[in-house]
C-alpha positions as CSV (number, residue, x, y, z in Angstrom):
1,M,90.8,101.6,73.2
2,N,90.6,102.9,76.4
3,M,93.3,102.5,79.1
4,K,91.9,103.4,82.2
5,F,89.7,100.8,81.4
6,F,92.5,98.7,81.6
7,S,94.1,99.4,84.6
8,L,90.8,98.8,86.4
9,S,90.1,95.4,85.1
10,V,93.6,93.6,85.4
11,T,92.9,93.1,89.1
12,A,90.0,90.9,88.0
13,I,91.6,89.4,85.0
14,F,95.4,88.7,87.3
15,I,93.1,87.3,89.8
16,A,90.9,84.8,87.1
17,L,94.6,83.4,85.9
18,L,96.4,83.2,89.8
19,A,93.0,80.5,90.2
20,A,94.6,78.5,87.4
21,C,97.9,79.0,88.4
22,S,97.2,77.5,91.4
23,V,97.1,74.1,89.1
24,Q,99.7,74.4,86.3
25,P,101.7,77.6,87.0
26,V,101.8,80.6,84.1
27,I,105.6,81.3,84.8
28,N,107.3,80.3,88.0
29,V,110.2,82.5,88.7
30,P,112.8,81.1,90.5
31,D,115.5,82.6,93.2
32,K,118.5,84.1,92.3
33,S,119.8,80.0,92.3
34,E,117.4,78.7,90.1
35,S,118.5,78.5,86.3
36,S,115.4,79.1,84.3
37,V,111.5,80.0,84.1
38,S,108.6,78.8,81.8
39,S,105.0,78.3,81.1
40,Q,103.3,76.2,80.7
41,V,99.4,77.5,80.8
42,S,97.1,76.8,77.5
43,V,96.8,79.2,74.9
44,A,93.3,78.8,73.3
45,E,93.8,80.4,70.5
46,E,96.1,83.8,69.6
47,N,95.3,87.0,71.0
48,L,96.6,90.1,71.1
49,S,94.6,92.3,73.8
50,Y,96.4,94.3,76.0
51,E,94.2,92.5,79.2
52,V,95.4,89.2,78.2
53,Y,99.3,90.5,78.5
54,E,99.0,92.3,81.8
55,A,97.8,89.1,82.7
56,R,100.8,87.8,81.7
57,M,103.5,90.1,82.9
58,Y,102.2,90.7,86.5
59,P,103.7,86.9,88.2
60,L,106.6,89.0,86.6
61,L,106.2,92.5,88.1
62,L,105.1,90.2,91.3
63,S,108.7,88.4,91.6
64,N,110.5,92.0,90.7
65,V,112.5,90.9,87.4
66,L,111.2,93.2,85.2
67,L,113.6,95.9,86.4
68,N,116.4,94.4,84.7
69,C,117.4,93.7,81.8
70,W,117.9,89.7,80.8
71,E,118.1,87.5,78.1
72,G,116.9,83.0,79.3
73,D,116.7,83.4,82.3
74,P,115.3,86.3,84.3
75,V,117.6,88.3,87.1
76,M,115.9,89.4,90.4
77,A,116.7,93.0,90.5
78,D,118.4,94.4,94.1
79,E,116.9,97.9,93.8
80,A,113.8,98.0,96.9
81,S,110.8,99.2,95.5
82,M,107.7,99.8,95.5
83,I,105.7,99.2,92.7
84,T,101.9,99.9,92.3
85,K,101.0,98.3,89.3
86,L,101.9,98.2,84.8
87,T,100.2,99.2,82.2
88,V,100.8,98.0,78.7
89,I,101.1,100.2,75.8
90,D,102.2,98.0,72.8
91,V,101.5,94.6,71.7
92,S,102.7,93.2,68.3
93,K,103.6,89.7,67.7
94,S,106.5,87.8,64.9
95,D,106.0,84.7,63.8
96,D,106.1,83.1,67.9
97,I,107.8,85.8,69.2
98,V,105.3,88.2,71.3
99,T,107.0,91.8,72.1
100,V,104.9,93.0,75.1
101,T,105.7,96.7,76.6
102,A,104.5,98.1,79.3
103,E,104.9,101.2,81.9
104,I,106.3,100.4,85.6
105,Y,104.6,102.6,88.3
106,G,105.3,103.1,92.1
107,N,106.4,105.2,94.6
108,I,108.9,108.1,94.5
109,Y,111.4,109.2,96.6
110,I,113.7,112.2,96.7
111,D,116.3,112.8,98.5
112,P,116.4,117.0,99.1
113,P,118.8,118.5,98.6
114,S,120.6,116.6,96.3
115,F,117.2,115.5,94.4
116,R,118.7,111.9,94.0
117,E,116.0,109.9,93.2
118,S,114.9,106.3,94.6
119,I,111.6,103.5,93.9
120,G,109.9,103.1,97.3
121,Y,112.5,104.9,99.9
122,G,114.0,108.3,100.4
123,T,113.3,111.5,102.4
124,V,110.3,112.7,100.7
125,G,108.0,110.8,99.1
126,I,105.9,112.6,96.4
127,I,102.0,112.6,96.9
128,A,100.2,112.9,93.7
129,D,96.4,112.6,92.5
130,E,97.5,109.5,90.4
131,D,100.7,107.0,90.2
132,L,103.6,107.7,88.6
133,A,105.6,106.3,86.1
134,F,109.4,105.7,86.5
135,G,110.2,103.5,83.9
136,K,109.4,100.9,80.4
137,S,109.7,97.3,80.6
138,V,110.1,95.1,76.9
139,V,109.5,91.5,77.4
140,Q,109.6,89.1,75.2
141,F,107.5,85.9,75.4
142,R,107.9,82.6,72.8
143,E,104.6,81.7,72.2
144,S,103.0,78.2,71.1
145,A,99.4,76.7,71.1
146,D,99.3,75.5,74.6
147,S,102.1,77.6,75.3
148,Y,104.4,80.5,75.9
149,T,107.2,81.2,78.1
150,A,109.1,84.3,78.8
151,I,112.4,85.0,76.8
152,S,114.2,88.4,77.8
153,C,113.7,91.1,79.2
154,Y,114.8,95.1,78.5
155,Y,114.0,97.3,81.7
156,E,114.4,101.5,80.9
157,K,114.6,103.7,84.1
158,Y,113.7,107.1,83.1
159,P,115.7,109.8,84.1
160,H,113.9,112.1,86.4
161,P,110.1,111.4,86.6
162,G,109.4,112.4,89.9
163,L,111.5,116.0,89.6
164,D,109.7,116.0,85.9
165,Y,106.0,115.5,87.7
166,L,106.7,118.2,90.1
167,K,108.2,120.6,88.4
168,E,105.4,119.7,86.4
169,Q,102.9,121.2,89.6
170,T,104.8,124.1,90.2
171,Q,104.2,125.3,86.0
172,K,100.3,125.0,87.3
173,L,101.2,127.0,89.6
174,D,103.4,129.7,88.2
175,S,100.8,132.7,88.4
176,I,100.2,132.0,91.7
177,L,103.7,131.6,93.4
178,S,104.5,134.8,91.3
179,Q,102.5,137.0,93.6
180,S,103.3,135.0,96.8
181,P,105.7,137.1,98.4
182,K,108.6,135.0,99.6
183,I,109.8,133.7,103.3
184,D,112.4,135.2,105.0
185,V,113.9,132.1,106.3
186,T,116.9,133.5,108.4
187,K,114.2,135.1,111.1
188,Y,113.0,131.1,111.7
189,D,114.4,128.3,113.8
190,R,116.4,126.2,111.0
191,R,115.8,122.9,112.0
192,L,112.1,124.1,110.6
193,V,112.4,125.9,108.2
194,D,114.7,122.5,106.4
195,Y,111.4,120.2,107.9
196,L,108.7,122.6,105.9
197,W,110.9,123.0,102.5
198,Q,111.0,118.9,102.4
199,V,106.9,118.9,102.9
200,V,106.4,121.3,100.3
201,F,108.9,119.3,97.7
202,A,106.4,116.1,98.6
203,Y,104.1,118.6,96.3
204,R,105.7,120.9,94.2
205,Y,109.4,121.6,92.9
206,V,110.9,124.4,95.4
207,E,114.9,124.4,94.4
208,S,115.6,125.2,97.5
209,P,114.0,127.0,101.5
210,E,114.9,130.2,100.2
211,D,112.3,129.5,97.6
212,L,109.2,128.4,100.0
213,T,106.1,131.3,99.7
214,E,103.3,132.3,102.0
215,Y,100.7,130.7,98.8
216,D,103.0,127.7,100.0
217,L,102.3,127.7,104.0
218,E,98.9,129.2,103.9
219,N,97.8,126.2,100.9
220,I,100.2,123.2,100.4
221,I,101.2,122.3,104.2
222,T,97.8,121.1,105.5
223,A,99.4,118.4,108.1
224,I,102.8,119.2,110.4
225,D,104.5,115.9,112.0
226,L,107.4,116.4,113.7
227,P,110.0,114.4,113.2
228,Q,111.2,113.2,117.0
229,S,115.2,112.8,118.1
230,G,117.3,110.2,116.7
231,G,117.8,109.2,113.1
232,M,118.8,111.4,110.0
233,N,116.5,114.1,110.6
234,A,116.9,117.8,111.2
235,Y,116.6,117.4,115.2
236,S,118.9,114.2,115.3
237,N,120.7,115.9,117.8
238,V,117.6,117.2,120.0
239,D,116.3,115.3,123.0
240,T,112.5,115.3,122.9
241,F,112.4,115.6,126.8
242,D,115.1,117.8,127.1
243,P,114.0,120.2,129.9
244,A,116.6,122.6,128.2
245,F,115.5,123.3,124.6
246,Q,112.0,124.9,123.4
247,M,111.7,124.8,119.9
248,D,110.6,128.1,118.2
249,A,107.4,127.4,116.7
250,S,106.8,131.1,115.3
251,L,106.9,130.1,111.5
252,L,104.2,128.1,112.1
253,A,101.8,131.4,112.6
254,L,102.3,132.0,109.5
255,M,100.3,129.0,108.8
256,P,97.0,129.4,109.7
257,N,95.2,126.4,107.5
258,L,96.9,123.6,109.3
259,E,94.5,120.8,109.8
260,Y,96.4,118.5,111.7
261,V,99.9,119.2,114.0
262,Y,101.8,116.9,116.3
263,C,104.9,118.0,118.1
264,P,107.1,116.5,120.3
265,Y,108.9,119.6,121.7
266,K,108.1,122.3,123.9
267,L,107.8,125.2,122.1
268,D,109.0,128.3,123.6
269,D,105.0,130.0,122.6
270,Y,101.7,128.5,121.9
271,S,100.4,131.7,121.1
272,V,101.1,130.3,117.5
273,F,98.3,128.6,117.4
274,K,95.7,131.5,118.4
275,N,94.9,132.2,114.6
276,M,94.4,128.4,113.7
277,Y,90.9,127.2,113.3
278,N,90.6,124.5,110.9
279,L,92.7,122.4,113.0
280,K,91.6,118.2,113.5
281,K,93.6,117.4,115.7
282,L,96.5,119.6,118.1
283,T,99.0,117.5,119.4
284,L,101.2,118.9,121.9
285,C,104.0,116.9,124.8
286,N,106.0,117.6,127.8
287,I,104.0,120.8,128.0
288,D,104.6,122.4,131.9
289,D,104.0,124.9,133.5
290,E,105.3,127.6,132.2
291,S,104.8,127.4,128.6
292,I,100.6,126.2,129.2
293,A,100.4,130.4,130.2
294,T,100.8,131.0,126.4
295,L,98.3,128.0,124.8
296,Q,96.3,129.8,122.7
297,V,94.3,127.6,119.9
298,G,91.4,129.3,117.6
299,H,90.2,126.3,117.1
300,T,90.8,122.2,117.2
301,D,88.1,119.5,117.0
302,E,90.7,116.6,119.0
303,L,93.8,118.8,121.5
304,V,95.8,115.9,122.5
305,L,98.6,116.9,125.4
306,F,100.8,113.7,126.1
307,D,103.1,114.1,129.1
308,P,101.6,117.7,130.8
309,D,103.7,118.3,134.3
310,V,101.1,121.2,135.0
311,K,100.2,122.8,138.4
312,M,97.0,123.9,136.7
313,L,95.7,122.8,133.0
314,D,93.7,126.0,131.9
315,L,91.9,125.8,129.0
316,T,90.4,129.4,129.1
317,N,91.8,130.8,125.4
318,V,91.3,126.6,124.1
319,S,88.1,126.0,121.7
320,T,88.1,121.6,121.4
321,D,85.3,119.8,122.0
322,L,87.8,117.2,123.1
323,L,90.5,116.6,125.5
324,R,92.9,113.0,125.7
325,I,95.2,113.2,128.1
326,N,97.8,110.8,127.9
327,S,100.6,110.4,130.6
328,W,102.7,107.8,132.5
329,Y,104.8,110.1,135.2
330,T,103.1,113.2,134.7
331,S,100.4,114.6,136.7
332,V,97.9,117.7,136.8
333,G,97.2,119.4,139.6
334,G,94.3,121.5,138.5
335,F,91.2,122.3,135.2
336,A,90.3,125.9,134.5
337,G,87.9,126.5,131.3
338,C,86.8,123.1,130.7
339,E,82.8,125.1,129.7
340,N,82.6,123.9,126.6
341,I,84.9,119.9,127.2
342,K,82.3,117.6,125.5
343,K,84.7,114.5,125.2
344,L,87.1,113.7,128.1
345,Y,90.0,111.1,127.8
346,F,92.6,109.9,130.3
347,M,95.5,107.4,129.9
348,S,97.6,106.3,132.2
349,T,97.9,109.4,134.2
350,R,98.9,109.6,137.9
351,T,96.6,113.2,138.0
352,D,93.9,113.3,140.6
353,M,90.9,111.4,139.1
354,R,88.4,113.2,142.5
355,L,89.4,116.3,140.3
356,V,87.6,115.3,136.8
357,N,83.5,116.6,138.0
358,A,80.8,117.8,136.9
359,E,81.7,120.9,138.2
360,T,84.9,121.0,135.9
361,F,83.9,119.2,133.1
362,P,79.8,120.5,133.2
363,N,78.8,120.1,129.9
364,L,81.0,117.0,129.3
365,D,79.4,113.8,126.9
366,Y,81.6,111.3,127.0
367,L,84.2,110.1,129.0
368,N,86.8,107.6,128.8
369,L,89.2,106.4,131.4
370,Y,91.7,104.3,130.3
371,F,94.6,102.6,133.5
372,Y,97.6,100.1,133.4
373,S,100.1,100.1,137.0
374,D,102.6,98.1,137.1
375,T,101.8,99.1,141.2
376,P,98.8,99.1,143.1
377,R,98.2,103.4,142.6
378,V,94.6,103.7,144.5
379,R,93.1,106.1,142.6
380,D,89.4,107.5,144.0
381,F,86.9,107.9,141.1
382,S,84.1,109.1,143.8
383,G,84.1,112.8,142.0
384,L,82.6,110.6,138.8
385,K,79.1,110.6,140.9
386,S,78.7,114.4,139.8
387,F,77.9,113.8,136.5
388,E,74.7,112.9,135.8
389,K,74.2,112.7,132.0
390,T,77.3,111.9,131.1
391,K,78.4,108.2,129.3
392,I,81.7,106.5,131.1
393,D,83.6,104.6,130.3
394,I,86.3,102.8,132.2
395,S,89.6,100.1,132.0
396,L,91.5,99.0,134.6
397,D,94.7,96.8,133.8
398,Y,97.1,95.1,135.7
399,Q,97.8,96.8,139.7
400,A,95.4,99.4,138.5
401,C,92.4,97.0,139.0
402,N,92.8,96.9,142.7
403,N,90.3,96.9,145.5
404,E,90.1,100.0,146.3
405,T,90.1,101.4,142.8
406,V,87.2,99.3,142.0
407,E,85.8,100.3,145.3
408,S,85.5,103.8,144.8
409,L,83.0,103.9,141.3
410,I,80.4,101.7,143.0
411,G,77.1,103.6,143.1
412,I,78.3,105.2,139.9
413,K,76.4,105.4,136.4
414,L,79.2,103.2,134.2
415,N,78.2,102.1,129.9
416,D,81.6,100.1,129.9
417,V,83.4,98.5,132.4
418,Y,86.8,96.4,131.5
419,L,88.3,94.8,134.6
420,V,91.8,92.8,133.4
421,P,93.7,92.2,136.9
422,D,95.6,89.4,134.9
423,L,97.4,91.6,132.3
424,G,100.9,91.5,134.0
425,T,103.2,89.4,135.7
426,Y,102.8,90.2,139.3
427,P,98.2,90.7,139.5
428,L,97.4,91.4,142.8
429,P,96.8,88.1,144.7
430,D,93.9,89.8,147.3
431,F,92.2,91.2,144.6
432,D,88.1,90.8,145.9
433,A,86.2,89.4,142.3
434,S,83.1,89.7,144.2
435,L,83.5,94.0,143.4
436,A,82.9,93.5,140.4
437,E,79.0,92.6,140.8
438,E,78.1,95.2,142.6
439,L,78.7,97.3,140.1
440,D,76.3,100.0,138.1
441,A,77.5,100.0,134.6
442,E,74.9,98.5,131.4
443,S,78.0,95.6,130.0
444,I,81.0,94.6,132.3
445,S,84.0,92.2,131.4
446,F,86.1,91.0,133.8
447,E,89.1,87.9,133.0
448,S,91.2,86.6,135.3
449,D,93.2,83.1,135.3
450,L,90.7,82.9,138.2
451,Y,87.6,84.4,137.3
452,F,85.7,85.6,134.8
453,M,82.6,87.5,134.1
454,E,81.0,89.1,131.0
455,R,77.1,91.2,132.5
456,T,75.5,93.1,129.7
457,G,72.3,95.4,131.2
458,D,68.7,95.0,130.3
């Protein structure tokens, strides 16, 4: 019988079974304080099909009693688990006792370098094409003509299913890895080396960072999400906002096929991205004047800058279609090399908005502006008048929605406008709600405790 068919069909069967349970529970698994578990669901006829017994096992699985050995009263497992499914692999019957054997599948995590495996938590989560079986449960049911009761469970945890899987993946790559030079990790930031080792470990077995190869960096790792300071990670003693810390990211230059990069630290050299042309999203934080001078990006679909503090944001050596700037305390003093930007997003920046104009961004198709202020900071959007065909969406929340700021939008062709002056404890008392009616926009949503308007253009 096709086992894949059973794993696909069990969901529908389980839903139908639960519907019946709403009137008469199949197996009511108690808290640890309760003393018994039984079932009172009618059994029309003897049926040893795997689908039926998968459905009977699932309430036990969801109650977390399949990961223990017990007789009589079920015992809930203490181990936190991320169980994804079970698959019945054998059913047998002797008199009124039915024995069901099922493999239990879930998310397996490993903590290198100890190689300790856990279910549902840990440093490295194994990334596999299919769910991994981490153990086997044998449950006995006592059946009668009109009921069945779970009377025992024997749970066998597989010794090291995660490591076995990773070693199999490495064995499949043996001919490639044997020809791929190993990385001389002594040349690079050890914290970054250890992080990349853990990333690769999610896909294949790598006994130590010294076993990383060029193949691993070029083909296995497609995303970098560097951990921020705090917690148990390689950068736990690094302050994200420490102006004196500059991370050595030179190892990234060996990874031209990266697709996603998130880096919360300042880098000592931003030219490591110059040969990357497959980036979908590059996120950089706390970039300053000294570091921006080295910024080079082969191509990224989206460039995200968090808290850039620069006198001149020069993107001459950066190829991107979309620029996203998000800053609360910092600002950009000017822009250069932005001729190819097609989409531009600003969020809570102190940047002078008069710098955003058609001269600086001549090919801009879309502009999205979102501002939330807890002080009545005035922003002058008069530069937006220079855009002729650019679609502009804007949101002004709390004290960013002040009279002077909204007045600067009058006469500008806008798309969607959202004005929410009361989104805070101390809204401005003198806001002129009539200013919203003077805006030229496709749609306007203006929400206030004192005033509500929603207008959509013809």
